[in-house]
C-alpha positions in Angstrom: -15.5 6.6 12.3 -14.7 2.9 12.9 -15.0 0.6 10.0 -14.6 -3.2 10.1 -12.3 -5.2 7.9 -15.3 -6.5 6.1 -16.3 -2.9 5.2 -12.8 -1.8 4.3 -11.3 -4.6 2.2 -12.5 -4.5 -1.4 -13.8 -1.0 -1.0 -12.3 1.4 -3.6 -12.8 4.3 -1.2 -10.3 2.7 1.2 -7.1 2.4 -0.8 -4.4 0.1 0.6 -0.6 0.3 0.7 2.4 -1.6 2.1 4.3 0.6 4.5 7.7 0.8 6.2 8.7 4.2 7.6 12.5 3.5 7.8 14.5 6.4 6.5 18.0 5.2 7.1 19.9 2.1 5.8 19.5 0.3 9.1 16.4 -0.6 11.1 18.5 0.1 14.2 17.4 3.7 13.7 13.7 3.5 14.2 11.4 6.3 12.8 10.0 8.5 15.5 6.3 9.0 16.2 6.5 12.4 14.7 8.1 11.0 11.5 5.4 8.4 11.3 2.7 11.0 11.7 4.3 13.0 8.9 4.0 9.8 6.7 0.4 9.2 7.7 -0.6 12.6 6.5 1.0 11.9 3.1 -0.8 8.6 2.9 -4.1 10.2 3.8 -3.6 12.9 1.2 -3.4 10.1 -1.4 -6.7 8.5 -0.3 -4.9 5.6 1.5 -6.9 4.5 4.5 -5.5 1.1 5.3 -1.8 0.1 5.4 0.1 -3.1 5.9 3.0 -3.4 8.5 5.2 -6.5 8.6 6.2 -7.5 12.1 5.8 -6.4 15.8 9.3 -7.3 16.9 10.6 -3.7 16.7 9.1 -0.4 17.8 7.9 0.5 14.3 4.5 -1.2 14.7 3.7 0.1 18.2 4.9 3.6 17.4 2.9 3.5 14.1 -0.3 2.7 16.1 0.5 5.4 18.6 1.0 7.9 15.7 -2.3 7.1 14.2 -4.0 7.4 17.6 -2.5 10.8 18.1 -3.7 12.0 14.7 -7.2 10.7 15.4 -7.2 12.6 18.7 -6.1 15.7 17.0 -8.6 15.4 14.1 -11.5 13.0 14.8 -12.3 12.6 11.1 -8.8 11.2 10.4 -9.1 7.6 9.2 -6.2 5.1 9.0 -6.4 1.4 9.6 -3.7 -1.3 9.9 -3.1 -4.8 8.7 -0.7 -5.8 11.4 1.9 -8.4 10.5 3.2 -11.1 12.8 6.5 -12.5 11.6 6.8 -16.3 11.5 10.1 -18.2 11.3 11.2 -21.8 11.1 13.7 -23.3 13.6 17.2 -21.9 13.2 16.1 -19.1 10.9 18.6 -16.3 10.4 21.3 -18.3 12.3 24.5 -20.1 11.3 22.6 -23.4 11.7 20.8 -24.9 8.7 17.1 -23.8 8.8 14.8 -26.7 9.8 11.7 -26.0 7.7 9.7 -28.8 9.3 9.8 -27.2 12.7 8.9 -23.7 13.8 10.8 -21.3 15.9 8.4 -22.0 18.7 9.2 -19.4 21.4 10.0 -16.6 18.9 6.7 -17.2 17.0 4.7 -17.4 20.2 6.1 -14.1 21.5 5.5 -12.4 18.1 1.8 -13.6 18.1 1.3 -12.4 21.7 2.7 -9.0 20.8 0.3 -8.8 17.9 -2.6 -9.8 20.1 -1.7 -7.2 22.7 -1.6 -4.4 20.1 -4.9 -5.5 18.4 -6.6 -5.3 21.8 -5.0 -2.0 22.7 -5.9 -0.4 19.3 -9.2 -2.1 18.2 -10.3 1.0 16.3 -7.1 0.8 14.2 -6.0 -2.8 13.8 -8.5 -4.5 11.6 -6.4 -7.5 10.3 -3.6 -9.6 11.7 -1.5 -11.4 9.0 0.4 -14.4 10.3 3.6 -14.6 8.4 5.0 -12.8 5.4 5.9 -15.1 2.5 6.4 -17.7 5.3 5.2 -20.7 3.3 6.8 -20.2 -0.1 9.9 -22.4 -0.6 12.1 -19.8 -2.1 12.1 -18.0 1.3 15.0 -20.4 2.1 16.1 -18.6 5.3 12.9 -19.0 7.2 9.9 -20.7 5.5 7.6 -23.0 7.4 5.0 -25.6 6.3 1.3 -24.6 6.2 0.5 -26.5 9.4 2.5 -23.9 11.4 0.5 -21.0 10.0 -2.7 -23.0 10.5 -1.8 -23.5 14.2 -1.6 -19.8 14.8 -4.6 -18.8 12.7 -6.7 -21.3 14.7 -5.2 -19.8 17.9 -6.3 -16.3 17.0 -9.7 -17.5 15.8 -10.2 -19.2 19.1 -9.3 -15.9 20.9 -12.0 -14.2 18.8 -14.5 -16.8 19.9 -13.6 -16.4 23.6 -13.8 -12.6 23.4 -10.1 -12.1 23.9 -9.8 -10.5 20.5 -12.3 -8.3 18.7 -14.9 -10.5 17.0 -14.7 -8.5 13.7 -10.9 -8.7 13.5 -9.9 -10.6 10.4 -7.1 -13.1 10.4 -5.1 -14.1 7.3 -1.6 -15.0 6.2 0.1 -12.9 3.4 2.0 -15.1 1.0 3.0 -15.8 -2.6 0.3 -16.9 -5.0 1.9 -20.3 -5.3 1.7 -20.8 -1.6 -2.1 -20.4 -1.9 -2.4 -23.2 -4.5 -2.4 -20.9 -7.5 0.4 -22.5 -9.4 2.7 -25.5 -8.5 0.3 -28.3 -7.6 2.8 -29.6 -4.9 1.6 -26.7 -2.7 -2.0 -28.1 -2.7 -2.0 -30.1 0.5 -4.6 -31.0 3.1 -3.1 -28.5 5.5 -3.4 -25.7 2.9 -7.0 -26.6 2.4 -7.6 -26.4 6.2 -5.7 -23.1 6.3 -7.8 -21.5 3.6 -10.9 -22.7 5.5 -9.6 -21.2 8.7 -8.6 -17.6 7.5 -11.1 -14.9 7.0 -9.7 -14.0 3.6 -6.7 -14.9 1.5 -3.9 -12.3 1.0 -1.8 -13.2 -2.1 1.4 -11.7 -3.5 2.2 -11.4 -7.2 5.3 -9.9 -8.8 5.5 -9.7 -12.6 8.6 -7.5 -12.3 10.5 -10.3 -10.5 9.3 -12.8 -13.1 10.5 -10.6 -15.9 13.9 -12.1 -14.9 12.9 -15.5 -13.5 10.1 -16.5 -15.9 10.5 -14.0 -18.7 8.3 -15.6 -21.4 5.5 -13.1 -20.8 7.9 -10.1 -20.8 9.9 -10.7 -23.9 8.7 -8.7 -26.9 6.8 -11.2 -29.2 7.8 -11.5 -32.8 4.6 -9.9 -34.0 5.4 -6.7 -32.0 9.0 -6.2 -33.1 7.9 -3.5 -35.6 6.2 -1.4 -32.9 7.7 1.8 -31.6 9.7 1.7 -28.4 6.8 3.3 -26.5 4.3 0.9 -27.9 6.5 -2.0 -26.9 6.7 -0.7 -23.3 3.0 -0.2 -23.0 2.3 -3.6 -24.5 4.7 -5.2 -22.0 3.0 -3.5 -19.1 -0.3 -4.8 -20.3 1.2 -8.3 -20.3 2.4 -7.6 -16.8 -1.1 -6.7 -15.7 -2.4 -9.9 -17.4 0.3 -11.9 -15.5 -1.3 -10.6 -12.2 -4.8 -11.3 -13.2 -3.9 -14.9 -14.3 -2.2 -15.6 -11.0 -5.1 -14.1 -9.1 -7.5 -16.3 -11.1 -5.3 -19.3 -10.4 -5.7 -18.8 -6.6 -9.4 -18.1 -7.0 -9.9 -21.2 -9.1 -8.1 -23.4 -6.5 -10.2 -21.9 -3.7 -13.3 -22.6 -5.6 -12.2 -26.2 -6.2 -12.0 -26.9 -2.5 -15.3 -25.1 -1.8 -13.7 -22.0 -0.1 -15.9 -19.0 -0.7 -13.5 -16.4 0.9 -12.5 -13.0 -0.2 -9.2 -12.8 -2.1 -7.1 -9.7 -2.0 -3.6 -8.6 -3.1 -1.3 -8.4 -0.1 1.6 -7.3 -2.2 2.6 -6.3 -5.7 4.9 -3.6 -6.9 7.5 -2.4 -9.4 11.0 -1.2 -8.6 12.3 2.0 -10.2 16.1 1.4 -10.0 18.2 -1.8 -10.5 21.7 -2.4 -11.9 21.3 -6.1 -11.8 18.6 -8.6 -12.8 16.0 -6.0 -13.7 18.3 -3.3 -15.1 20.1 -2.6 -18.3 22.0 -5.9 -18.2 19.0 -7.9 -17.2 15.3 -7.8 -18.1 15.3 -4.0 -18.5 12.2 -3.7 -16.3 13.1 -1.3 -13.6 12.4 2.4 -14.1 9.9 5.1 -13.1 7.9 5.1 -16.3 7.1 1.4 -16.1 6.5 1.6 -12.4 4.0 4.4 -13.0 2.2 2.5 -15.7 2.0 -0.6 -13.4 0.7 1.4 -10.5 -2.1 2.8 -12.7 -2.9 -0.7 -14.0 -3.1 -2.2 -10.5 -5.2 0.6 -9.1 -7.7 0.6 -12.0 -8.0 -3.2 -12.1 -8.3 -3.8 -8.4 -10.7 -0.9 -7.8 -12.9 -2.0 -10.7 -13.1 -5.5 -9.2 -13.5 -4.6 -5.6 -10.1 -6.1 -4.7 -7.9 -4.5 -2.1 -4.3 -4.0 -3.3 -1.7 -3.4 -0.7 0.6 -1.9 -3.2 4.3 -2.3 -2.4 5.3 0.2 -1.3 4.8 3.8 -0.2 8.4 4.9 0.4 11.8 3.7 -0.6 13.6 1.9 2.2 17.4 1.7 1.9 17.9 -0.9 4.8 16.7 -3.7 2.6 19.9 -4.0 0.6 22.2 -1.8 2.6 25.4 -3.0 0.8 24.0 -2.3 -2.6 22.6 1.2 -2.9 21.3 0.5 -6.5 19.6 -2.8 -5.5 16.0 -3.1 -6.6 14.7 -3.9 -3.0 15.7 -0.3 -2.0 13.6 1.3 -4.7 10.0 0.0 -4.7 8.6 3.1 -3.1 6.2 5.6 -4.7 8.2 8.4 -3.0 12.0 8.3 -2.7 14.1 9.2 0.3 14.5 12.8 -0.8 10.7 13.2 -0.5 10.3 13.2 -4.3 7.1 11.7 -5.7 8.0 9.3 -8.5 6.2 9.4 -11.9 3.3 7.3 -10.6 2.3 10.2 -8.3 3.1 13.2 -10.6 -0.6 13.7 -11.2 -1.3 14.0 -7.5 1.4 16.7 -7.2 -0.2 18.6 -10.0 -3.5 18.3 -8.2 -2.0 19.8 -5.1 -2.7 16.7 -3.0 0.6 17.2 -1.1 0.5 21.0 -0.7 1.7 21.9 2.8 3.0 18.4 3.5 6.7 17.5 4.0 8.9 14.5 4.7 12.0 15.1 6.7 11.4 18.9 6.1 11.3 18.5 2.4 8.1 19.4 0.4 6.7 16.6 -1.8 7.8 17.5 -5.3 8.1 15.6 -8.6 11.1 13.4 -9.3 13.3 14.6 -12.2 12.0 18.1 -11.4 8.9 17.0 -13.4 10.9 16.7 -16.6 9.4 13.8 -18.4 11.9 13.8 -21.2 14.8 13.4 -18.8 13.0 10.6 -17.0 12.3 8.8 -20.3 16.0 8.9 -21.1 16.4 6.2 -18.4 13.6 4.0 -19.8 14.7 0.8 -21.5 12.7 -1.2 -24.0 11.9 -4.8 -23.0 14.2 -7.3 -24.7 13.2 -9.4 -27.8 15.1 -12.4 -26.3 16.5 -13.1 -22.8 
């Protein structure tokens, strides 16, 4: 089987996920091909058929493609496709020098793009999308962001390679960025270069995070006065519906902007997710958002909404990754996964455990079982009610 991006994206039979296979608190320890194959079997058991990777600087991406190829050779009916990320930086990103957001890191970006091209050509049956940059245009990415003209340059380069036959003609090109970077919020992002970029990509991949906004823009999250008499559970469920509405409003904002400039392109969710642990901004002393129960409700809302509207949602993320905040074990960035580092399926996936979806599968030698040993009462003891003020 060999589907195109046009056939996969927006197809509820091809669920999407954001994926990193790192099992240690450093990316210096790369997952092996066998470990990646183990993960691919878990994803496949969930109905996931397209995943998003973030860069091709390290072995992770090439080994991931190798793992999928081996699984396809072992079982011809096995289906897994990849949205391959090419990381983009500005000049002096991640150095002791002040980042220059007006100029790109020319050689590093050119090398990254070439690696992505090489992999797309080597695995045309697997790589269906190349995403140029990850949150590379949003201004709060202060370490590395670039202006839209840089992303546009590389999108045009890849589109030219498609035209010349040096990339598969049905490969889709995009950039994966915050909703605001796509013109869905702050009008200052709505520039001529952004219009050209939206015209140049094959589809728009937008990110949206109500969990983060429960701290940074909490108006939607705070329990309104007319709900203060509700039970704690009712308050939580109402808050999660507001979180869903937050996503749909941001999606509509990008869609409306695209329509206003005459861009009739598909619009999909490149990232959204909900952390299950946090001791800081989203925890007990913050917005009280992070826990497994809310994460499970959010996952259900996102799958139901996106599937009903033929929107691909690269949910963030499949597995916890502890390298992201290696000096803070309880940091939220380490806990966005649907499965933790012990191989336990969090509340969002308990129903799949009950259905036997993971029977016979392991991660690191551990069978996939429910977190909290499946004891919902114990899990609920860690659930906090959203605040009435913040």
